[in-house]
C-alpha positions in Angstrom: 26.2 13.3 11.3 26.8 10.4 13.6 26.7 10.7 17.4 29.1 8.6 19.3 28.0 6.0 21.7 29.4 8.1 24.7 27.3 11.1 23.7 24.3 9.0 23.3 24.9 7.5 26.8 25.1 11.1 28.3 21.9 12.2 26.4 20.1 9.0 28.1 21.4 10.1 31.4 19.7 13.6 30.8 16.4 11.7 29.8 16.5 9.4 32.9 17.3 12.5 35.2 14.3 14.4 33.8 12.0 11.5 34.1 13.3 11.1 37.6 12.6 14.7 38.5 9.0 14.4 37.6 8.3 10.9 38.8 5.6 9.5 38.8 4.3 11.7 36.1 4.4 10.3 32.6 5.0 12.8 29.7 5.1 12.7 25.9 8.1 12.1 23.8 7.9 15.7 22.3 8.1 17.0 25.9 11.2 15.0 26.6 12.7 16.1 23.5 12.1 19.7 24.1 13.6 19.4 27.6 16.9 17.9 26.4 16.8 20.0 23.1 17.0 17.1 20.8 15.0 16.0 17.7 11.8 14.0 18.6 12.6 10.9 16.3 16.2 10.6 17.9 14.8 10.9 21.5 12.3 8.2 20.7 15.0 6.0 19.4 16.9 6.5 22.8 13.7 5.9 24.7 13.0 2.6 23.0 16.7 1.5 23.8 16.1 2.6 27.5 12.8 0.5 27.4 14.7 -2.6 26.3 17.1 -2.2 29.5 13.9 -1.8 31.6 14.7 1.7 32.8 11.6 3.6 31.3 7.9 2.4 30.8 6.0 3.3 27.7 2.6 4.1 28.2 0.4 3.6 25.1 -3.0 4.4 26.4 -4.7 7.7 27.7 -6.1 8.0 31.2 -9.5 6.8 30.0 -8.0 3.6 28.6 -8.2 4.5 25.0 -5.0 3.7 22.9 -3.0 6.4 21.5 -2.6 6.0 17.7 0.7 7.7 17.1 2.0 9.0 20.6 3.4 7.4 23.6 3.9 8.7 27.2 6.9 7.7 29.2 7.8 7.4 32.8 10.8 6.1 34.8 10.4 2.5 35.8 9.9 1.9 39.5 13.2 -0.2 39.6 15.2 2.8 38.1 13.4 5.2 40.2 14.4 3.6 43.5 17.9 3.1 42.2 18.4 6.9 41.3 16.8 7.6 44.7 19.5 5.5 46.7 22.2 7.2 44.7 21.0 10.8 45.5 20.7 10.0 49.3 
């Protein structure tokens, strides 16, 4: 089953809003997928597209500096955060 580009954009908006609401905290892909009620692989694909647009930042290391082998944490980019903040004021 295919999802239209319009619906993908709306799901991306949900992702960005969720990351905005918890900024500057970074969360795992699975947590984002659970929040928006979507499949983890689909969510990761959308997050990677948002990363290409410089709207989200991928964190591949844990707080101790050790790289994650199969996981990534995500947070809203500073540029996107300040843009969202201006829109909400």
